[in-house]
C-alpha positions in Angstrom: 2.1 15.1 -22.0 3.9 11.6 -22.8 5.5 11.0 -19.3 5.1 12.0 -15.8 8.2 11.0 -13.7 7.4 11.1 -9.8 10.3 11.2 -7.3 9.8 10.7 -3.8 12.7 11.6 -1.6 14.1 12.3 1.9 17.3 13.7 2.4 18.9 13.0 -0.8 20.6 16.3 -1.9 23.6 14.7 -3.4 22.0 13.0 -6.1 19.2 15.1 -7.3 20.9 17.2 -9.8 22.6 14.0 -11.3 19.6 12.2 -11.4 17.4 14.9 -13.5 20.2 15.2 -15.8 20.0 11.8 -16.3 16.5 11.5 -16.8 16.5 14.7 -19.3 19.0 13.2 -21.4 16.9 10.1 -21.9 13.8 12.2 -22.5 15.6 14.4 -25.0 16.9 11.2 -26.7 13.6 9.6 -27.3 11.5 12.7 -27.9 9.3 12.5 -25.2 7.4 15.4 -23.8 7.3 15.1 -19.8 7.6 16.5 -16.2 9.6 15.8 -13.3 7.7 16.0 -10.1 10.2 15.9 -6.8 8.3 15.5 -3.8 10.4 16.4 -0.9 8.9 14.3 2.1 10.3 16.4 5.0 13.5 16.6 4.0 16.0 18.8 6.5 18.9 19.1 4.3 19.3 21.3 1.0 17.3 19.1 -1.2 14.4 21.5 -1.5 17.1 24.5 -2.4 18.3 22.3 -5.2 14.5 21.3 -6.5 13.9 25.2 -6.5 17.1 25.5 -8.5 16.2 22.9 -11.0 12.5 24.5 -11.5 14.2 28.1 -12.0 16.8 26.5 -14.9 13.6 24.2 -16.3 10.1 25.8 -15.4 8.5 24.1 -17.9 9.6 20.6 -16.6 10.6 20.5 -13.1 7.7 20.8 -10.4 8.0 20.1 -6.8 6.1 19.4 -3.6 7.5 20.1 -0.4 6.1 19.0 2.9 6.5 20.3 5.9 7.5 17.3 7.8 8.2 13.7 7.0 5.1 12.0 6.2 6.4 8.8 4.3 6.8 7.5 0.8 3.0 6.9 0.4 1.7 10.5 1.0 4.5 11.7 -1.4 3.3 9.0 -4.1 -0.2 10.1 -3.5 0.3 14.1 -3.9 2.6 13.4 -6.9 -0.2 11.3 -8.4 -2.7 14.0 -7.9 -0.8 16.5 -10.0 0.7 14.3 -12.5 -0.4 15.1 -16.1 1.6 12.5 -18.3 -0.2 9.4 -20.3 2.0 7.2 -18.6 3.3 7.9 -14.9 6.9 6.3 -13.9 7.8 6.5 -10.0 11.5 6.0 -9.0 13.8 6.7 -6.0 15.8 9.3 -5.8 18.9 7.7 -4.7 20.3 6.7 -8.0 19.6 2.8 -7.6 16.9 2.9 -10.2 18.1 3.4 -13.9 16.1 6.4 -16.1 17.6 4.5 -18.8 14.3 1.9 -17.9 12.0 4.4 -18.8 11.6 3.9 -22.6 10.9 0.3 -22.4 8.6 0.6 -19.7 6.9 3.3 -21.4 6.4 1.0 -24.7 5.0 -1.8 -22.6 2.0 0.5 -21.2 1.5 2.1 -24.6 2.2 -0.6 -27.0 1.7 -4.0 -24.9 -1.6 -2.5 -22.8 -0.4 -3.3 -19.6 -2.2 -1.4 -16.8 0.7 -1.2 -14.4 4.5 -2.5 -15.2 6.6 -3.3 -11.9 10.4 -3.4 -12.1 12.4 -6.7 -10.6 15.6 -6.0 -9.1 16.6 -9.5 -10.0 20.4 -8.7 -8.9 20.6 -6.5 -5.5 23.2 -5.1 -4.2 21.6 -4.7 -0.7 22.8 -5.7 2.4 21.2 -9.3 3.4 19.5 -7.5 6.4 17.3 -5.8 3.6 17.3 -8.8 0.8 15.9 -11.4 3.2 13.1 -9.7 4.6 12.5 -8.4 1.3 12.0 -12.1 -0.2 9.7 -13.0 2.4 7.4 -10.2 2.1 7.2 -10.7 -1.5 6.3 -14.5 -1.1 3.8 -13.3 1.3 2.5 -10.8 -0.8 2.1 -13.0 -4.0 0.2 -15.4 -1.8 -2.2 -13.2 -0.9 -2.8 -11.0 -3.5 -3.1 -13.3 -6.1 -0.6 -11.6 -8.4 1.7 -14.4 -9.3 4.0 -12.9 -11.9 5.4 -10.3 -9.5 8.8 -10.9 -7.7 9.2 -7.5 -6.4 6.1 -5.6 -5.0 8.2 -2.7 -3.3 10.3 -1.9 -6.3 10.2 1.7 -6.5 10.6 1.9 -10.4 7.1 1.4 -11.5 4.8 2.6 -14.9 1.5 3.3 -15.0 -1.3 4.1 -17.0 -2.4 7.6 -15.9 -6.1 6.0 -15.5 -4.2 3.7 -13.0 -3.0 6.3 -10.6 -6.1 8.7 -10.8 -8.3 5.6 -9.5 -6.4 4.3 -6.5 -5.7 5.8 -3.2 -2.4 5.5 -1.7 -2.4 5.9 1.9 -0.4 5.0 5.0 2.4 2.6 3.7 0.3 1.4 1.3 3.0 1.8 -1.4 4.0 -1.4 -1.2 1.0 -2.7 -2.3 0.1 -0.4 -5.3 -0.4 -3.6 -7.4 -2.7 -5.0 -5.3 -4.5 -1.6 -4.9 -4.6 -1.4 -9.0 -6.3 -5.1 -9.0 -8.7 -4.5 -6.4 -9.7 -1.3 -8.7 -10.0 -3.4 -11.8 -6.9 -2.7 -13.4 -5.8 -6.6 -14.0 -3.2 -6.5 -16.6 -0.2 -6.0 -14.3 3.4 -6.7 -15.6 6.9 -7.2 -14.7 10.2 -6.2 -16.5 13.5 -7.0 -15.0 15.3 -3.8 -14.2 19.2 -2.5 -13.5 19.7 -2.4 -10.0 22.9 0.3 -8.9 24.4 0.2 -6.2 23.9 3.2 -3.8 26.3 6.1 -4.6 25.8 8.5 -1.7 24.6 8.3 2.0 22.8 4.9 3.3 19.3 3.8 3.1 16.3 5.5 4.7 14.4 2.1 5.8 15.3 -0.6 7.6 14.8 -4.4 6.4 13.3 -5.9 9.3 11.1 -3.3 10.7 9.7 -2.7 7.3 8.8 -6.4 6.6 6.6 -6.4 10.0 5.2 -3.0 8.8 4.4 -4.7 5.6 2.9 -7.7 7.0 0.3 -6.0 9.1 -0.7 -3.7 5.8 -1.1 -6.7 3.9 -3.6 -7.9 6.2 -5.2 -4.6 6.5 -5.5 -4.3 2.6 -6.7 -7.9 2.4 -9.6 -7.1 4.8 -10.2 -3.9 3.0 -10.4 -5.2 -0.4 -12.6 -8.3 0.7 -14.8 -6.9 3.4 -14.1 -2.9 3.0 -17.4 -2.2 1.3 -19.5 -4.5 3.0 -18.1 -5.2 6.6 -21.2 -6.7 8.0 -20.4 -9.9 5.7 -17.5 -10.3 8.4 -18.7 -9.2 11.5 -22.0 -10.1 10.8 -21.0 -13.9 9.8 -19.1 -14.1 12.8 -21.4 -12.5 15.5 -24.2 -14.5 13.9 -22.1 -17.5 14.1 -21.0 -17.0 17.9 -24.6 -16.1 18.9 -26.0 -19.4 17.4 -23.5 -21.3 19.3 -24.0 -19.7 22.4 -28.2 -19.8 21.9 -27.5 -23.6 21.3 -25.4 -24.3 24.4 -27.6 -22.5 26.7 -30.6 -24.7 25.4 -28.5 -27.9 25.8 -27.8 -26.6 29.7 -31.3 -25.8 30.2 -32.4 -28.8 28.5 -30.1 -31.3 30.4 -31.2 -30.0 33.8 -35.0 -31.0 32.7 -34.0 -34.0 31.9 -32.4 -34.6 35.6 -35.5 -33.2 37.0 -38.0 -35.1 35.0 -35.8 -38.7 35.9 -35.7 -37.7 39.4 -32.0 -37.8 39.1 -29.7 -35.3 41.1 -29.0 -32.2 39.2 -27.5 -28.6 39.8 -28.8 -25.3 39.1 -28.1 -23.9 35.5 -26.3 -20.9 37.2 -23.6 -23.3 38.9 -22.6 -24.7 35.3 -19.5 -23.3 33.9 -20.9 -23.9 30.2 -23.7 -21.8 30.8 -21.6 -18.4 31.3 -19.4 -19.6 28.3 -22.7 -19.7 26.4 -23.8 -16.3 27.7 -20.4 -14.6 27.0 -20.5 -16.0 23.3 -24.2 -14.7 22.8 -22.6 -11.3 24.1 -19.5 -11.3 21.9 -21.8 -12.2 19.1 -24.3 -9.4 19.6 -21.3 -7.0 19.7 -19.7 -8.3 16.5 -23.2 -7.8 14.8 -23.4 -4.3 16.2 -19.7 -3.6 15.0 -20.7 -4.8 11.5 -23.8 -2.6 11.0 -21.7 0.3 12.9 -19.2 -0.6 10.3 -21.5 -0.6 7.3 -22.8 3.2 8.1 -19.4 4.5 8.3 -17.7 2.5 5.7 -14.9 4.2 4.0 -16.3 7.7 4.9 -13.2 9.1 6.8 -12.7 12.4 6.4 -8.9 13.9 6.2 -7.1 10.7 5.7 -5.0 12.2 2.8 -4.7 16.1 4.0 -1.1 17.0 4.1 0.5 20.1 4.9 2.2 21.2 1.9 4.6 24.0 2.8 5.2 24.9 -1.1 4.2 24.1 -4.1 6.2 25.1 -7.6 
């Protein structure tokens, strides 16, 4: 199969038929073999009924996943990636703001130019300022932290991947914003960008708040940076900090004790070690250092072995 198109959605009943018709036309024009995987993320409207109808009309092409409740975009993509069979995987939003006409060029960049991942860049956007301003700040931060300098829009829903990429990365929580970073951390370094057409939303309103998304994304970015840097060896982080604090505390205790002995030896007035605030500060530093070291040791034992992180309740699968 040439292409798998994955469409995560939440209450997008108005646009699904038009989106599929558009995808179908593009695929047939270029002779691609393909599948379209719709992932209904706990939709409460008639989105699933429409997906079932499309599946009945095109059983060889349309597939669907229905979550019992709303989990978020990352779990929807995770389950879609798991089922995708195409050599090139395309992700796009269901609100008709992403154009299926971009698919052939994205496919060409993956298959002919050898990119592992190509991310869309909506250079000209039709979103309100409350969404575009946080997006610009978020992307600037993500470029600096990830080291992927050539991407202007990390969170663009329109992306293309080699099949090997989506089968070797784990998208969870709200990490869909950082799929290029996840791919880079997994060793897929040829990441490109394509300017894509951004259309104004045709139906309804956006389901995501701009500033809330920015702050959540910032926290996720810190988590991803920590996991990619120290996730396999947490002792390198906690052990270093713990050892540093313990050594500083131990040296401070020696200094406090040595100063008392010096005053005693020279018959100078002195006070008890326990009367010095520096003694308690040093003792606290040693205790915290020991705790950080133990945290690193325990983190080393349980590193990345959490079970059930990607167990989602799927009600139906067609």
